[in-house]
py3Dmol code that shows the C-alpha trace and the ligand (Angstrom):
import py3Dmol

protein = """\
ATOM      1  CA  UNK A   1      -1.360 -10.548  10.459  1.00  0.00           C
ATOM      2  CA  UNK A   2      -1.186  -8.403  13.587  1.00  0.00           C
ATOM      3  CA  UNK A   3      -3.160  -5.207  13.869  1.00  0.00           C
ATOM      4  CA  UNK A   4      -1.255  -2.107  12.326  1.00  0.00           C
ATOM      5  CA  UNK A   5      -0.745   0.569  15.251  1.00  0.00           C
ATOM      6  CA  UNK A   6      -1.714   4.087  14.665  1.00  0.00           C
ATOM      7  CA  UNK A   7      -0.731   6.955  17.002  1.00  0.00           C
ATOM      8  CA  UNK A   8      -3.074  10.116  16.826  1.00  0.00           C
ATOM      9  CA  UNK A   9      -1.661  13.119  18.058  1.00  0.00           C
ATOM     10  CA  UNK A  10      -4.653  15.737  18.269  1.00  0.00           C
ATOM     11  CA  UNK A  11      -6.086  18.020  20.768  1.00  0.00           C
ATOM     12  CA  UNK A  12      -9.435  18.499  19.429  1.00  0.00           C
ATOM     13  CA  UNK A  13     -11.857  16.224  21.339  1.00  0.00           C
ATOM     14  CA  UNK A  14     -14.397  15.953  18.550  1.00  0.00           C
ATOM     15  CA  UNK A  15     -11.977  15.076  15.832  1.00  0.00           C
ATOM     16  CA  UNK A  16     -10.203  12.582  18.184  1.00  0.00           C
ATOM     17  CA  UNK A  17     -13.422  10.867  18.881  1.00  0.00           C
ATOM     18  CA  UNK A  18     -14.378  10.401  15.178  1.00  0.00           C
ATOM     19  CA  UNK A  19     -10.841   9.109  14.389  1.00  0.00           C
ATOM     20  CA  UNK A  20     -10.843   6.783  17.166  1.00  0.00           C
ATOM     21  CA  UNK A  21     -14.033   5.418  16.286  1.00  0.00           C
ATOM     22  CA  UNK A  22     -13.377   5.227  12.472  1.00  0.00           C
ATOM     23  CA  UNK A  23      -9.814   3.589  12.789  1.00  0.00           C
ATOM     24  CA  UNK A  24     -10.928   1.049  15.589  1.00  0.00           C
ATOM     25  CA  UNK A  25     -13.553   0.240  13.337  1.00  0.00           C
ATOM     26  CA  UNK A  26     -11.421  -0.528  10.417  1.00  0.00           C
ATOM     27  CA  UNK A  27      -9.313  -2.906  12.636  1.00  0.00           C
ATOM     28  CA  UNK A  28      -6.531  -0.630  13.887  1.00  0.00           C
ATOM     29  CA  UNK A  29      -4.821  -0.473  17.016  1.00  0.00           C
ATOM     30  CA  UNK A  30      -5.096   3.095  18.150  1.00  0.00           C
ATOM     31  CA  UNK A  31      -3.409   5.224  20.760  1.00  0.00           C
ATOM     32  CA  UNK A  32      -4.145   8.776  21.357  1.00  0.00           C
ATOM     33  CA  UNK A  33      -2.246  11.694  22.968  1.00  0.00           C
ATOM     34  CA  UNK A  34      -2.936  15.306  22.925  1.00  0.00           C
ATOM     35  CA  UNK A  35       0.459  17.049  22.817  1.00  0.00           C
ATOM     36  CA  UNK A  36       3.803  16.714  21.485  1.00  0.00           C
ATOM     37  CA  UNK A  37       5.665  15.677  24.433  1.00  0.00           C
ATOM     38  CA  UNK A  38       3.030  13.058  25.114  1.00  0.00           C
ATOM     39  CA  UNK A  39       3.771  11.794  21.811  1.00  0.00           C
ATOM     40  CA  UNK A  40       7.432  11.512  21.962  1.00  0.00           C
ATOM     41  CA  UNK A  41       6.946   9.618  25.037  1.00  0.00           C
ATOM     42  CA  UNK A  42       4.359   7.362  23.769  1.00  0.00           C
ATOM     43  CA  UNK A  43       6.284   6.292  20.650  1.00  0.00           C
ATOM     44  CA  UNK A  44       8.912   3.950  22.107  1.00  0.00           C
ATOM     45  CA  UNK A  45       6.177   2.028  24.108  1.00  0.00           C
ATOM     46  CA  UNK A  46       3.330   1.914  21.417  1.00  0.00           C
ATOM     47  CA  UNK A  47       5.788   1.630  18.295  1.00  0.00           C
ATOM     48  CA  UNK A  48       3.327   3.084  15.893  1.00  0.00           C
ATOM     49  CA  UNK A  49       3.434   1.842  12.285  1.00  0.00           C
ATOM     50  CA  UNK A  50       1.854   5.510  11.393  1.00  0.00           C
ATOM     51  CA  UNK A  51       1.212   8.689  13.038  1.00  0.00           C
ATOM     52  CA  UNK A  52      -1.503  11.184  12.443  1.00  0.00           C
ATOM     53  CA  UNK A  53       0.003  14.406  13.584  1.00  0.00           C
ATOM     54  CA  UNK A  54      -1.978  17.682  14.148  1.00  0.00           C
ATOM     55  CA  UNK A  55       0.017  20.782  13.421  1.00  0.00           C
ATOM     56  CA  UNK A  56      -1.545  23.097  15.810  1.00  0.00           C
ATOM     57  CA  UNK A  57      -0.856  21.637  19.300  1.00  0.00           C
ATOM     58  CA  UNK A  58      -0.632  23.072  22.528  1.00  0.00           C
ATOM     59  CA  UNK A  59       2.798  23.567  23.359  1.00  0.00           C
ATOM     60  CA  UNK A  60       5.311  21.998  20.927  1.00  0.00           C
ATOM     61  CA  UNK A  61       4.091  22.192  17.397  1.00  0.00           C
ATOM     62  CA  UNK A  62       3.306  19.176  14.928  1.00  0.00           C
ATOM     63  CA  UNK A  63       6.157  20.192  12.850  1.00  0.00           C
ATOM     64  CA  UNK A  64       8.707  20.211  15.820  1.00  0.00           C
ATOM     65  CA  UNK A  65       7.228  16.617  16.810  1.00  0.00           C
ATOM     66  CA  UNK A  66       7.697  15.476  13.051  1.00  0.00           C
ATOM     67  CA  UNK A  67      11.449  16.879  13.203  1.00  0.00           C
ATOM     68  CA  UNK A  68      12.216  15.205  16.611  1.00  0.00           C
ATOM     69  CA  UNK A  69      10.893  12.082  15.268  1.00  0.00           C
ATOM     70  CA  UNK A  70      13.046  11.993  12.077  1.00  0.00           C
ATOM     71  CA  UNK A  71      15.983  13.165  14.215  1.00  0.00           C
ATOM     72  CA  UNK A  72      15.593  10.003  16.053  1.00  0.00           C
ATOM     73  CA  UNK A  73      15.701   8.026  12.873  1.00  0.00           C
ATOM     74  CA  UNK A  74      12.292   6.738  13.138  1.00  0.00           C
ATOM     75  CA  UNK A  75      10.693   6.296   9.698  1.00  0.00           C
ATOM     76  CA  UNK A  76       7.195   5.329  10.198  1.00  0.00           C
ATOM     77  CA  UNK A  77       4.963   7.219   7.991  1.00  0.00           C
ATOM     78  CA  UNK A  78       3.573  10.555   9.324  1.00  0.00           C
ATOM     79  CA  UNK A  79       0.417  12.027   8.018  1.00  0.00           C
ATOM     80  CA  UNK A  80       0.038  15.827   9.265  1.00  0.00           C
ATOM     81  CA  UNK A  81      -3.318  17.039   9.923  1.00  0.00           C
ATOM     82  CA  UNK A  82      -3.811  20.840   9.285  1.00  0.00           C
ATOM     83  CA  UNK A  83      -6.696  23.476   9.410  1.00  0.00           C
ATOM     84  CA  UNK A  84      -4.547  25.807   7.256  1.00  0.00           C
ATOM     85  CA  UNK A  85      -4.423  24.906   3.652  1.00  0.00           C
ATOM     86  CA  UNK A  86      -1.365  27.037   2.939  1.00  0.00           C
ATOM     87  CA  UNK A  87       1.551  26.096   0.638  1.00  0.00           C
ATOM     88  CA  UNK A  88       3.908  27.186   3.154  1.00  0.00           C
ATOM     89  CA  UNK A  89       2.851  24.644   5.606  1.00  0.00           C
ATOM     90  CA  UNK A  90       3.345  21.701   3.236  1.00  0.00           C
ATOM     91  CA  UNK A  91       6.742  22.705   2.078  1.00  0.00           C
ATOM     92  CA  UNK A  92       7.829  22.954   5.800  1.00  0.00           C
ATOM     93  CA  UNK A  93       6.507  19.578   6.619  1.00  0.00           C
ATOM     94  CA  UNK A  94       7.798  17.818   3.643  1.00  0.00           C
ATOM     95  CA  UNK A  95      11.091  19.287   4.444  1.00  0.00           C
ATOM     96  CA  UNK A  96      11.121  17.948   7.796  1.00  0.00           C
ATOM     97  CA  UNK A  97      10.075  14.606   6.884  1.00  0.00           C
ATOM     98  CA  UNK A  98       6.309  14.326   6.893  1.00  0.00           C
ATOM     99  CA  UNK A  99       4.669  11.934   3.940  1.00  0.00           C
ATOM    100  CA  UNK A 100       1.389  13.262   3.393  1.00  0.00           C
ATOM    101  CA  UNK A 101      -1.062  15.807   4.473  1.00  0.00           C
ATOM    102  CA  UNK A 102      -4.926  16.106   5.311  1.00  0.00           C
ATOM    103  CA  UNK A 103      -6.412  19.367   5.529  1.00  0.00           C
ATOM    104  CA  UNK A 104      -9.467  19.744   7.988  1.00  0.00           C
ATOM    105  CA  UNK A 105     -12.187  18.955   7.346  1.00  0.00           C
ATOM    106  CA  UNK A 106     -11.398  16.007   5.570  1.00  0.00           C
ATOM    107  CA  UNK A 107     -13.510  12.910   4.691  1.00  0.00           C
ATOM    108  CA  UNK A 108     -12.866   9.787   6.507  1.00  0.00           C
ATOM    109  CA  UNK A 109     -13.024   7.605   3.525  1.00  0.00           C
ATOM    110  CA  UNK A 110     -10.139   9.727   1.860  1.00  0.00           C
ATOM    111  CA  UNK A 111      -8.112   9.616   5.228  1.00  0.00           C
ATOM    112  CA  UNK A 112      -8.692   5.548   5.378  1.00  0.00           C
ATOM    113  CA  UNK A 113      -7.340   5.492   1.773  1.00  0.00           C
ATOM    114  CA  UNK A 114      -4.284   7.689   2.364  1.00  0.00           C
ATOM    115  CA  UNK A 115      -3.464   5.603   5.568  1.00  0.00           C
ATOM    116  CA  UNK A 116      -3.754   2.347   3.670  1.00  0.00           C
ATOM    117  CA  UNK A 117      -1.557   3.666   0.851  1.00  0.00           C
ATOM    118  CA  UNK A 118       1.135   4.694   3.395  1.00  0.00           C
ATOM    119  CA  UNK A 119       1.187   1.554   5.072  1.00  0.00           C
ATOM    120  CA  UNK A 120       1.233  -0.532   1.878  1.00  0.00           C
ATOM    121  CA  UNK A 121       4.438   1.170   0.693  1.00  0.00           C
ATOM    122  CA  UNK A 122       6.083   0.008   3.777  1.00  0.00           C
ATOM    123  CA  UNK A 123       6.274  -3.380   1.872  1.00  0.00           C
ATOM    124  CA  UNK A 124       8.470  -2.647  -0.924  1.00  0.00           C
ATOM    125  CA  UNK A 125       7.853  -4.087  -4.273  1.00  0.00           C
ATOM    126  CA  UNK A 126      10.213  -4.588  -7.235  1.00  0.00           C
ATOM    127  CA  UNK A 127       9.601  -2.703 -10.183  1.00  0.00           C
ATOM    128  CA  UNK A 128       9.018  -4.845 -13.272  1.00  0.00           C
ATOM    129  CA  UNK A 129      12.262  -5.146 -15.465  1.00  0.00           C
ATOM    130  CA  UNK A 130      12.509  -4.954 -19.150  1.00  0.00           C
ATOM    131  CA  UNK A 131      12.101  -8.639 -19.550  1.00  0.00           C
ATOM    132  CA  UNK A 132      11.089  -9.944 -23.060  1.00  0.00           C
ATOM    133  CA  UNK A 133      10.794 -13.771 -22.601  1.00  0.00           C
ATOM    134  CA  UNK A 134       9.531 -15.708 -19.537  1.00  0.00           C
ATOM    135  CA  UNK A 135       9.813 -19.502 -19.748  1.00  0.00           C
ATOM    136  CA  UNK A 136       7.579 -21.567 -17.479  1.00  0.00           C
ATOM    137  CA  UNK A 137       7.676 -25.093 -18.049  1.00  0.00           C
ATOM    138  CA  UNK A 138       6.754 -26.165 -21.713  1.00  0.00           C
ATOM    139  CA  UNK A 139       5.316 -22.600 -21.917  1.00  0.00           C
ATOM    140  CA  UNK A 140       7.130 -19.745 -23.423  1.00  0.00           C
ATOM    141  CA  UNK A 141       5.631 -16.164 -22.673  1.00  0.00           C
ATOM    142  CA  UNK A 142       7.006 -13.603 -25.064  1.00  0.00           C
ATOM    143  CA  UNK A 143       6.092 -10.483 -23.608  1.00  0.00           C
ATOM    144  CA  UNK A 144       7.394  -8.284 -26.391  1.00  0.00           C
ATOM    145  CA  UNK A 145       5.169  -9.882 -28.717  1.00  0.00           C
ATOM    146  CA  UNK A 146       1.975 -10.120 -26.126  1.00  0.00           C
ATOM    147  CA  UNK A 147       1.954 -13.797 -27.141  1.00  0.00           C
ATOM    148  CA  UNK A 148       1.929 -17.203 -25.183  1.00  0.00           C
ATOM    149  CA  UNK A 149       3.551 -20.135 -27.119  1.00  0.00           C
ATOM    150  CA  UNK A 150       2.310 -23.568 -25.921  1.00  0.00           C
ATOM    151  CA  UNK A 151       2.843 -27.027 -26.985  1.00  0.00           C
ATOM    152  CA  UNK A 152      -0.629 -27.024 -27.895  1.00  0.00           C
ATOM    153  CA  UNK A 153      -1.298 -23.575 -29.330  1.00  0.00           C
ATOM    154  CA  UNK A 154      -0.396 -19.821 -29.324  1.00  0.00           C
ATOM    155  CA  UNK A 155      -2.354 -17.294 -27.490  1.00  0.00           C
ATOM    156  CA  UNK A 156      -2.686 -13.481 -27.612  1.00  0.00           C
ATOM    157  CA  UNK A 157      -2.197 -11.629 -24.193  1.00  0.00           C
ATOM    158  CA  UNK A 158      -3.733  -8.300 -23.760  1.00  0.00           C
ATOM    159  CA  UNK A 159      -1.794  -5.360 -22.371  1.00  0.00           C
ATOM    160  CA  UNK A 160      -3.098  -5.818 -19.029  1.00  0.00           C
ATOM    161  CA  UNK A 161      -2.014  -9.237 -18.870  1.00  0.00           C
ATOM    162  CA  UNK A 162       1.360  -8.483 -20.012  1.00  0.00           C
ATOM    163  CA  UNK A 163       1.685  -5.893 -17.249  1.00  0.00           C
ATOM    164  CA  UNK A 164       0.319  -8.267 -14.793  1.00  0.00           C
ATOM    165  CA  UNK A 165       2.883 -11.087 -15.741  1.00  0.00           C
ATOM    166  CA  UNK A 166       5.618  -8.488 -15.721  1.00  0.00           C
ATOM    167  CA  UNK A 167       4.721  -7.428 -12.022  1.00  0.00           C
ATOM    168  CA  UNK A 168       4.487 -10.906 -10.905  1.00  0.00           C
ATOM    169  CA  UNK A 169       7.825 -12.020 -12.555  1.00  0.00           C
ATOM    170  CA  UNK A 170       9.419  -9.060 -11.042  1.00  0.00           C
ATOM    171  CA  UNK A 171       8.234 -10.252  -7.726  1.00  0.00           C
ATOM    172  CA  UNK A 172       8.255 -14.017  -8.336  1.00  0.00           C
ATOM    173  CA  UNK A 173       8.383 -16.389  -5.377  1.00  0.00           C
ATOM    174  CA  UNK A 174       6.811 -13.527  -3.085  1.00  0.00           C
ATOM    175  CA  UNK A 175       3.557 -13.134  -2.005  1.00  0.00           C
ATOM    176  CA  UNK A 176       1.635 -10.394  -3.845  1.00  0.00           C
ATOM    177  CA  UNK A 177      -1.594  -9.131  -2.294  1.00  0.00           C
ATOM    178  CA  UNK A 178      -4.737  -8.248  -4.627  1.00  0.00           C
ATOM    179  CA  UNK A 179      -4.467  -4.841  -3.225  1.00  0.00           C
ATOM    180  CA  UNK A 180      -0.787  -4.500  -4.394  1.00  0.00           C
ATOM    181  CA  UNK A 181      -1.873  -5.588  -7.785  1.00  0.00           C
ATOM    182  CA  UNK A 182      -4.700  -3.188  -7.858  1.00  0.00           C
ATOM    183  CA  UNK A 183      -2.203  -0.284  -6.914  1.00  0.00           C
ATOM    184  CA  UNK A 184       0.799  -1.486  -9.345  1.00  0.00           C
ATOM    185  CA  UNK A 185      -1.071  -2.878 -12.173  1.00  0.00           C
ATOM    186  CA  UNK A 186      -4.432  -1.219 -12.385  1.00  0.00           C
ATOM    187  CA  UNK A 187      -3.190   1.975 -10.416  1.00  0.00           C
ATOM    188  CA  UNK A 188      -6.649   2.217  -8.786  1.00  0.00           C
ATOM    189  CA  UNK A 189      -8.558   2.739 -11.914  1.00  0.00           C
ATOM    190  CA  UNK A 190     -12.243   3.767 -11.448  1.00  0.00           C
ATOM    191  CA  UNK A 191     -14.335   0.725 -10.913  1.00  0.00           C
ATOM    192  CA  UNK A 192     -11.760  -1.751 -10.128  1.00  0.00           C
ATOM    193  CA  UNK A 193     -11.846  -3.913  -7.025  1.00  0.00           C
ATOM    194  CA  UNK A 194     -10.259  -7.105  -6.062  1.00  0.00           C
ATOM    195  CA  UNK A 195     -12.738  -9.099  -7.891  1.00  0.00           C
ATOM    196  CA  UNK A 196     -11.233  -7.667 -11.028  1.00  0.00           C
ATOM    197  CA  UNK A 197      -7.885  -8.863  -9.961  1.00  0.00           C
ATOM    198  CA  UNK A 198      -9.345 -12.485  -9.303  1.00  0.00           C
ATOM    199  CA  UNK A 199     -10.969 -12.421 -12.896  1.00  0.00           C
ATOM    200  CA  UNK A 200      -8.032 -11.534 -14.618  1.00  0.00           C
ATOM    201  CA  UNK A 201      -5.805 -13.859 -12.865  1.00  0.00           C
ATOM    202  CA  UNK A 202      -8.111 -16.697 -13.818  1.00  0.00           C
ATOM    203  CA  UNK A 203      -8.159 -15.733 -17.319  1.00  0.00           C
ATOM    204  CA  UNK A 204      -4.215 -15.404 -17.533  1.00  0.00           C
ATOM    205  CA  UNK A 205      -4.004 -18.804 -15.893  1.00  0.00           C
ATOM    206  CA  UNK A 206      -5.911 -20.334 -18.409  1.00  0.00           C
ATOM    207  CA  UNK A 207      -3.516 -18.832 -21.105  1.00  0.00           C
ATOM    208  CA  UNK A 208      -0.200 -19.811 -19.353  1.00  0.00           C
ATOM    209  CA  UNK A 209      -0.753 -22.944 -17.374  1.00  0.00           C
ATOM    210  CA  UNK A 210      -1.194 -25.969 -19.040  1.00  0.00           C
ATOM    211  CA  UNK A 211      -3.595 -27.274 -16.220  1.00  0.00           C
ATOM    212  CA  UNK A 212      -5.389 -24.047 -15.009  1.00  0.00           C
ATOM    213  CA  UNK A 213      -7.185 -25.803 -12.572  1.00  0.00           C
ATOM    214  CA  UNK A 214      -4.158 -27.148 -10.649  1.00  0.00           C
ATOM    215  CA  UNK A 215      -1.624 -24.280 -11.348  1.00  0.00           C
ATOM    216  CA  UNK A 216       2.049 -25.020 -10.973  1.00  0.00           C
ATOM    217  CA  UNK A 217       3.322 -21.178 -11.454  1.00  0.00           C
ATOM    218  CA  UNK A 218       0.511 -18.834 -10.908  1.00  0.00           C
ATOM    219  CA  UNK A 219      -0.660 -20.072  -7.427  1.00  0.00           C
ATOM    220  CA  UNK A 220      -3.296 -18.878  -5.216  1.00  0.00           C
ATOM    221  CA  UNK A 221      -2.212 -18.154  -1.608  1.00  0.00           C
ATOM    222  CA  UNK A 222      -5.269 -18.354   0.471  1.00  0.00           C
ATOM    223  CA  UNK A 223      -6.062 -15.403   2.545  1.00  0.00           C
ATOM    224  CA  UNK A 224      -2.957 -13.608   1.069  1.00  0.00           C
ATOM    225  CA  UNK A 225      -3.254 -13.303  -2.568  1.00  0.00           C
ATOM    226  CA  UNK A 226      -1.048 -14.958  -5.535  1.00  0.00           C
ATOM    227  CA  UNK A 227       2.469 -15.907  -6.104  1.00  0.00           C
ATOM    228  CA  UNK A 228       4.319 -16.600  -9.164  1.00  0.00           C
ATOM    229  CA  UNK A 229       6.308 -19.576  -8.398  1.00  0.00           C
ATOM    230  CA  UNK A 230       9.460 -19.647 -10.800  1.00  0.00           C
ATOM    231  CA  UNK A 231      12.468 -21.851 -10.686  1.00  0.00           C
TER     232      UNK A 231
END
"""
ligand_1 = """\
1
CA
Ca -4.923 21.372 17.197
"""
view = py3Dmol.view(width=600, height=400)
view.addModel(protein, "pdb")
view.setStyle({"model": 0}, {"cartoon": {"style": "trace"}})
view.addModel(ligand_1, "xyz")
view.setStyle({"model": 1}, {"stick": {}})
view.zoomTo()
view.show()
């Protein structure tokens, strides 16, 4: 995967320093400008995937920059940085097309989480539909009963497994990353991580695959995640 590009529009040197350092360490490609005119000039050349935009800038305000970006029909996520925690700012910003807010001073971990969430949302995933039955080979998964009917036995599914199947089936034949599953199936519950996903997938595979060591339907895509292969 190519590096995601983040454009930082901020005039406070110490914050710029921290942001650049943090984001580059996380593997992002970072460009920095100190005012709105430079931001608008930089965008066509840098093609950002996301912009961190300070509100209080010399000259044009962050609001004005945001408005102009949206007027140009550019849809990359914009996270606004503000020193003022005022409701009026949030309303103004949301009305002109900002996606999120960080009030200074903010924690680096929280900022990274927000950035990742915004970038992930660019990849759209289908919402699980109201499916009751999924047939894979000789196995019938009866989601409304939380049961798997196999030629050799019947097995109960946990609620989480049912949710996991629903999401994977709704996005069948598409790669789904562990992070995506954490977001959509676990909804970032406390103390979950990608290992949680692996453990559940493995358990689920032993229930729905006749040969879990050589899965035909719920396959691993190395370095990517998982995919439900459906005919
Ligand atoms: Ca500022």
